[in-house]
C-alpha positions in Angstrom: 0.0 0.0 0.0 2.9 2.4 0.8 4.4 1.7 -2.6 1.1 2.3 -4.3 0.6 5.5 -2.5 4.1 6.8 -3.4 3.6 5.7 -7.0 0.4 7.7 -7.2 2.0 10.8 -5.6 5.0 10.7 -7.8 3.3 9.6 -11.0 5.2 10.6 -14.2 3.6 13.8 -15.2 4.7 17.3 -14.6 3.5 17.9 -12.0 1.4 14.8 -11.3 -1.1 12.4 -12.5 -3.4 12.0 -9.6 -4.0 15.7 -8.9 -4.0 18.8 -10.9 -1.5 20.9 -9.0 -2.8 24.1 -10.5 -5.5 26.0 -9.0 -7.0 28.8 -11.0 -5.8 29.8 -14.4 -4.7 33.2 -15.5 -7.4 35.8 -15.1 -9.5 33.8 -12.5 -9.7 34.4 -8.8 -11.3 32.7 -5.8 -12.1 34.2 -2.5 -10.4 31.5 -0.5 -7.2 31.8 -2.5 -6.9 35.6 -2.5 -3.6 36.6 -1.2 -2.7 40.3 -1.4 1.0 39.6 -0.9 3.6 37.2 -1.9 3.7 33.6 -0.8 6.1 32.8 2.0 9.2 31.8 0.1 11.3 31.6 -3.1 10.5 28.4 -4.9 13.7 26.6 -3.8 13.1 23.4 -1.8 14.4 20.0 -1.1 13.2 17.3 -3.5 13.9 14.1 -1.5 10.9 11.9 -1.2 10.2 9.7 1.9 11.0 6.0 2.0 8.4 3.7 0.4 8.2 1.6 3.6 6.1 2.7 6.5 7.8 4.8 9.2 9.8 2.7 11.7 9.0 3.2 15.4 11.7 4.1 17.9 14.0 1.2 18.6 15.9 0.2 21.7 19.2 0.5 19.8 21.4 3.5 20.6 20.5 5.6 17.6 17.1 5.5 15.9 17.5 9.0 14.5 18.6 8.1 10.9 15.0 7.0 10.3 13.3 9.6 8.2 10.2 9.4 10.5 12.2 10.9 13.3 11.4 14.6 13.9 13.6 16.7 16.2 11.9 17.2 19.6 11.6 21.0 19.6 10.3 21.2 16.1 7.8 18.4 16.7 6.5 20.3 19.8 6.2 23.5 17.8 4.3 21.9 14.9 1.8 20.3 17.3 1.3 23.5 19.4 0.7 25.6 16.3 -1.9 23.1 15.0 -3.6 23.1 18.4 -3.6 26.9 18.5 -5.3 27.0 15.1 -7.7 24.3 16.1 -8.9 26.7 18.9 -9.0 29.9 16.9 -10.0 28.4 13.5 -11.5 24.9 14.0 -13.1 24.9 10.6 -9.6 24.9 8.9 -8.8 21.4 9.9 -5.0 21.9 9.9 -3.0 18.9 11.0 0.5 19.3 12.5 1.9 16.7 10.0 1.3 19.3 7.2 3.6 21.8 9.0 6.1 19.0 9.5 6.0 18.1 5.8 6.6 21.8 4.8 9.4 22.1 7.4 11.0 19.0 5.9 10.8 20.2 2.3 11.8 23.8 3.2 14.8 23.4 5.5 15.2 19.7 6.3 13.5 20.3 9.7 15.9 23.2 10.4 19.0 21.2 9.5 18.0 18.2 11.4 16.9 20.3 14.5 19.9 22.6 14.8 18.1 25.0 17.2 18.7 26.3 20.7 16.6 25.6 23.8 14.2 28.4 22.7 13.7 27.0 19.2 15.8 29.5 17.3 18.1 28.2 14.6 21.8 28.1 15.7 22.8 29.6 12.4 20.8 31.6 9.9 18.9 29.6 7.3 18.6 31.8 4.2 17.2 31.3 0.8 18.9 32.6 -2.4 19.3 36.3 -3.0 16.1 37.3 -4.9 17.9 39.5 -7.4 16.1 38.2 -10.5 18.8 35.7 -11.4 17.0 32.3 -11.4 14.4 33.5 -8.9 12.1 36.5 -8.6 13.5 40.0 -8.2 12.4 41.4 -4.8 14.2 44.5 -3.7 14.8 44.9 0.0 11.7 45.4 2.2 13.2 45.1 5.7 16.4 47.1 5.6 18.3 43.8 5.9 17.0 43.4 9.5 15.8 39.8 8.9 18.0 38.5 6.1 21.1 40.7 6.3 20.7 42.0 2.8 19.9 45.7 2.3 19.6 45.3 -1.5 17.4 42.3 -2.1 15.2 40.1 0.0 15.9 36.5 0.9 13.7 33.8 2.5 14.4 33.3 6.2 14.2 30.6 8.8 13.1 27.0 9.0 9.8 27.6 7.2 11.4 30.1 4.7 9.5 33.4 4.9 10.4 36.3 2.8 10.5 39.5 4.9 7.5 41.1 3.2 5.3 38.1 3.9 6.6 37.8 7.5 5.6 41.4 8.1 2.0 40.4 7.5 1.8 36.9 8.9 4.3 37.0 11.8 3.3 35.4 15.0 4.6 35.0 18.6 4.3 31.2 19.0 6.1 30.8 22.3 4.8 33.9 24.1 8.2 35.6 24.6 7.0 38.9 23.2 9.1 38.6 20.0 8.2 37.5 16.5 11.2 35.9 14.8 11.0 33.9 11.6 14.2 32.0 12.7 12.3 30.7 15.7 10.4 27.5 15.0 7.6 28.3 17.4 6.9 31.7 15.8 7.4 30.4 12.2 5.1 27.4 12.8 2.2 29.5 14.1 2.7 32.0 11.2 2.7 29.2 8.6 -0.4 27.7 10.2 -2.2 31.1 10.0 -1.1 31.5 6.4 -2.2 28.0 5.3 -5.7 28.5 6.9 -6.2 32.0 5.4 -9.3 32.7 3.3 -11.5 30.3 5.2 -9.8 27.2 3.7 -10.9 23.8 4.7 -7.7 21.6 4.8 -9.8 18.6 5.6 -10.9 18.6 1.9 -8.6 17.5 -0.9 -9.2 20.8 -2.8 -8.6 22.9 0.3 -5.5 21.0 1.2 -4.0 21.4 -2.3 -4.8 25.1 -2.5 -3.2 25.7 0.8 0.1 24.0 -0.2 0.1 25.7 -3.6 -0.4 29.0 -1.9 2.9 28.3 -0.2 4.6 27.5 -3.5 2.6 27.4 -6.7 4.5 24.4 -8.1 3.0 21.0 -8.9 6.3 19.3 -8.1 6.3 21.1 -4.7 2.8 20.0 -4.0 3.6 16.4 -4.8 6.7 16.4 -2.6 4.9 18.0 0.4 2.0 15.6 0.1 4.4 12.6 0.0 5.9 13.7 3.3 2.5 14.6 4.8 1.2 11.1 4.0 4.4 9.6 5.4 4.3 11.5 8.7 0.6 10.6 9.2 1.5 6.9 9.2 3.8 7.4 12.2 6.6 9.5 13.6 8.9 9.5 16.6 10.8 12.2 18.5 14.6 12.4 18.2 17.0 14.7 20.0 17.5 18.2 18.5 20.4 18.2 16.1 20.2 14.5 15.3 17.6 14.6 12.5 18.2 13.6 9.0 19.6 16.4 6.8 18.7 16.7 3.1 21.4 16.2 0.5 19.6 17.9 -2.3 20.2 21.7 -2.8 18.2 24.1 -0.7 18.2 26.0 2.5 19.2 23.9 5.5 20.5 21.0 3.5 23.9 19.3 3.7 25.2 21.7 1.0 24.2 24.8 3.0 27.4 26.3 4.3 25.7 28.9 6.5 27.5 31.6 4.7 25.9 34.6 3.1 23.5 35.3 5.8 23.6 38.0 8.4 20.9 39.7 10.2 18.7 38.3 12.7 17.5 35.4 10.6 15.0 35.3 8.1 13.8 33.8 5.0 11.1 33.9 2.5 10.6 32.7 -0.8 8.9 34.2 -3.8 5.7 33.2 -5.1 5.3 31.4 -8.3 4.5 32.2 -6.5 7.3 30.6 -8.0 10.3 32.5 -8.6 9.9 35.3 -6.3 6.9 35.2 -4.2 6.6 32.0 -2.5 6.1 30.7 1.0 5.8 32.2 4.2 9.4 32.1 4.1 11.4 31.6 1.1 13.2 28.9 -0.5 16.8 28.9 -1.1 17.9 28.2 -4.5 20.6 25.9 -5.5 21.7 25.5 -2.0 20.3 28.5 -0.2 22.9 29.9 2.1 21.6 29.5 5.5 23.5 28.0 8.3 25.6 25.0 8.2 25.6 22.9 11.3 27.5 19.8 11.9 31.3 19.1 11.9 33.0 21.4 9.4 36.4 19.7 9.7 37.9 18.5 6.3 37.3 14.9 5.4 40.3 12.6 4.5 39.3 12.8 0.9 36.8 14.4 -1.5 34.5 13.6 -4.3 33.9 16.4 -6.8 31.7 16.5 -10.0 33.6 16.6 -13.3 31.1 18.0 -15.8 31.5 19.8 -19.1 28.3 21.7 -18.6 24.8 21.5 -17.1 23.0 18.2 -16.9 19.9 18.8 -19.0 17.6 16.7 -21.2 14.2 16.9 -22.8 11.3 14.7 -21.6 11.2 11.4 -23.5 15.0 11.6 -24.2 18.2 10.9 -22.4 21.0 13.1 -21.0 23.9 13.5 -23.4 26.4 14.0 -20.6 26.8 11.3 -18.0 27.3 12.1 -14.4 30.9 11.9 -13.4 33.0 12.5 -10.3 36.6 12.5 -9.3 37.9 10.9 -6.1 40.9 12.5 -4.5 42.8 12.0 -1.2 43.5 14.8 1.2 46.6 15.8 -0.7 44.6 16.0 -4.0 46.0 12.8 -5.5 43.6 10.8 -7.6 42.3 7.7 -6.0 41.9 4.6 -8.1 39.6 1.7 -7.5 37.0 3.5 -5.4 33.5 2.2 -5.8 31.0 5.1 -6.3 27.3 4.8 -5.7 25.1 7.2 -7.7 21.5 7.8 -6.6 18.8 9.8 -8.3 16.7 11.8 -5.9 13.8 14.0 -6.8 10.2 14.3 -8.0 10.8 13.4 -11.7 10.9 9.9 -13.1 14.4 10.1 -14.5 16.3 6.8 -14.1 19.5 5.3 -15.1 19.3 3.0 -18.2 17.5 -0.1 -17.0 15.0 1.7 -14.8 16.9 1.9 -11.5 17.4 5.1 -9.4 20.8 3.7 -8.3 24.0 2.8 -10.2 27.6 2.1 -9.4 30.9 2.8 -11.1 34.6 2.4 -10.1 37.2 5.1 -10.4 40.0 4.7 -12.9 43.6 5.7 -12.7 42.6 9.4 -13.1 40.3 9.1 -10.1 37.1 9.5 -12.2 34.0 7.3 -12.3 31.3 7.8 -14.8 27.7 6.8 -14.2 25.5 5.0 -16.8 23.3 7.1 -19.1 20.4 8.8 -17.4 17.0 8.5 -19.2 14.9 11.7 -18.7 11.5 10.1 -18.5 8.3 11.9 -19.1 8.2 14.3 -16.1 9.8 17.8 -16.4 11.5 19.2 -13.3 14.7 19.2 -11.4 16.4 16.4 -9.5 19.7 15.6 -8.0 22.2 12.9 -8.5 24.3 12.2 -5.4 27.6 10.4 -5.5 28.9 8.5 -2.5 32.0 6.5 -2.0 31.5 3.1 -0.5 34.1 1.8 1.9 36.1 5.0 1.8 35.9 8.2 4.0 35.2 10.7 1.2 32.8 13.6 1.1 29.5 13.0 -0.6 28.6 15.3 -3.5 25.5 16.1 -5.5 24.8 17.3 -9.1 21.7 19.1 -10.1 20.0 17.9 -13.3 17.0 19.3 -15.2 14.4 17.7 -17.4 12.9 20.2 -19.7 9.5 19.7 -21.5 10.3 18.7 -25.1 7.5 20.8 -26.3 6.3 24.3 -25.3 2.7 25.3 -25.7 1.0 28.6 -26.4 -2.7 29.4 -26.9 -4.4 31.9 -29.1 -6.3 34.0 -28.1 -5.0 34.3 -24.5 -7.0 35.0 -21.4 -9.7 32.9 -19.6 -12.0 30.7 -21.6 -15.6 31.0 -20.5 -18.9 29.7 -21.9 -22.4 29.4 -20.6 -24.2 26.1 -20.1 -25.5 24.3 -23.3 -23.1 26.2 -25.5 -19.6 25.7 -26.9 -16.0 26.7 -26.6 -14.9 27.2 -30.2 -11.8 28.1 -32.1 -9.4 26.9 -29.4 -6.0 26.9 -31.1 -2.7 25.8 -29.5 0.7 26.0 -31.0 3.6 23.6 -30.2 7.3 24.3 -30.5 10.5 22.5 -29.9 13.6 24.6 -29.3 11.6 27.6 -30.7 10.8 25.8 -33.9 7.2 24.9 -34.9 6.6 21.2 -34.1 4.6 19.5 -36.9 2.9 16.1 -36.9 3.0 15.7 -33.1 0.1 13.7 -31.7 -1.6 15.5 -28.8 -4.3 14.0 -26.6 -6.8 16.5 -25.2 -8.7 15.3 -22.1 -11.3 17.2 -20.1 -10.7 16.5 -16.4 -11.8 18.0 -13.1 -10.0 20.8 -11.3 -8.5 18.1 -9.0 -7.0 16.3 -12.0 -9.5 13.4 -11.9 -11.5 11.9 -14.7 -15.1 13.0 -15.0 -18.3 12.2 -16.7 -19.8 15.6 -16.6 -19.0 19.1 -17.8 -17.4 20.1 -21.2 -17.1 17.4 -23.8 -16.2 16.7 -27.4 -18.4 14.7 -29.8 -17.5 11.7 -31.9 -18.7 11.1 -35.5 -22.1 9.9 -34.2 -22.6 12.9 -31.8 -21.8 10.9 -28.7 -20.1 12.6 -25.8 -16.3 12.0 -25.6 -14.0 13.7 -23.1 -10.8 12.7 -24.8 -9.6 13.2 -28.4 -6.2 12.9 -30.1 -5.2 15.2 -32.8 -1.8 16.0 -34.5 -0.3 19.4 -35.0 -0.7 20.5 -38.6 -3.1 17.8 -39.5 -3.6 17.1 -43.2 -4.1 20.7 -44.3 -3.2 22.6 -41.2 -0.3 24.9 -40.4 2.9 23.3 -39.0 2.9 23.3 -35.2 -0.7 24.4 -34.9 -3.2 22.1 -33.0 -6.8 22.8 -34.0 -9.2 21.3 -31.5 -12.8 20.5 -32.3 -15.6 22.4 -30.6 -15.9 21.7 -26.9 -19.6 21.5 -25.8 -20.9 22.4 -22.4 -23.7 20.6 -20.6 -25.8 21.7 -17.7 -22.9 21.7 -15.1 -21.3 24.9 -14.1 -17.8 25.4 -12.6 -14.2 25.3 -13.7 -12.8 22.3 -15.6 -9.4 21.6 -17.0 -8.5 20.7 -20.6 -5.2 18.9 -20.3 -3.1 18.5 -23.4 -0.5 15.7 -23.3 2.2 14.6 -25.8 3.7 11.1 -25.9 6.9 12.3 -24.3 5.1 13.6 -21.3 4.9 17.3 -22.1 1.6 18.7 -20.7 -0.4 21.9 -20.9 -3.5 22.8 -18.9 -6.3 25.2 -20.0 -9.0 26.2 -17.6 -12.5 26.0 -19.0 -15.1 28.0 -16.9 -18.8 27.2 -17.5 -21.2 29.8 -16.3 -25.0 30.0 -15.8 
């Protein structure tokens, strides 16, 4: 059952097969989703997924902490107290503490495995990337550098990654000490709880839960990752000592690659919202290793592993990566180490795999100290993931390489803007163009399916008709057609029945590229 659940959550589709990780399309708004400011963070987050097996309970052996179900004591208490507080002030919201724990895991690895003091404040600043418009949103300074130490641009702050401007509105005093500090897990947890429940959301419903998580970071992959941890924690957790929790190896604030440099100020953090690149969570997300605080033993290891790459690891959906992951093993003196067995592991929310379908592969270093992994197949889900390299049987540092799967095809719709039609009418002249590397893509089969807002199949709402006039909610057409223009997908009329509301027209190509169009049916 656990494997089936994880398979559903991580289904190959950007961003997911079981749920539509989008909420409203451009030009539409909902009262419960209205947010006058940016989301907490910056769209950078840890992409590790929980183990497929059920959480292990505490053991009598000396160190149960490596189990991913272990949550540092102070953080666990803060999450539970915040949920209780919201249950008293806003019982209709239905917030569970496991949701706060899931977001804390994805945002900062539970504050670097629980690296907090007795009051719950992070021992070192946890900061997201500088939001200067390079890879993330551009947010000029809003707090004079008080929270994030940067007087030019904002950065996401703290274990739940709030950008200063969002913290200014949603800040809370969770431990009753008279201060509101985004670097304090008690304050940040209560603020995040308030934010998630804003707009009279009902987190007990699937739709309400998804909208709440997406309001923190409007990313389908982010939603899928948070829901995976949420489901995992709901099956069982246990308390571990502060500072002994598992630390993420993927890039992001509070991970193993987070040196703790580049931060200053009291603490802070927020991420942009995509809220994506620039207005995200209550806090923010770091980018490719948000510079927050390090934690742990910083003494040099006897040897190192370092990536040896000619460029970025990128591929299109449905294809394979031209460059293979490769690392070099060296001793403390820098001399190449021969015969070291390297274990490569793919971690992330895409379905990229090494040739053969496995997420793990091994290689042995040669005389020059380098070991090259097998070819990586991109799969059908666009997004980012990491490939970690670890030496087995040797005390060498572990390293990680970021990889990106890009959609093979990009979509555009004419005309733009929301699509609306009354009941018992039609959506007509819906035209979509496909391009690959900016060139029109001809003769590409595209399947168009009408689904619910939650990404599920339905038997009501907008529909196509077959040759006999029967309702059909899925058709396949090719760009260009027999007489059409190259790269242009002309869809048949989409009829409406007597059901009102917002539906989704999902376009999917064989390689996994997807495009969603909101269809709103009015009275």
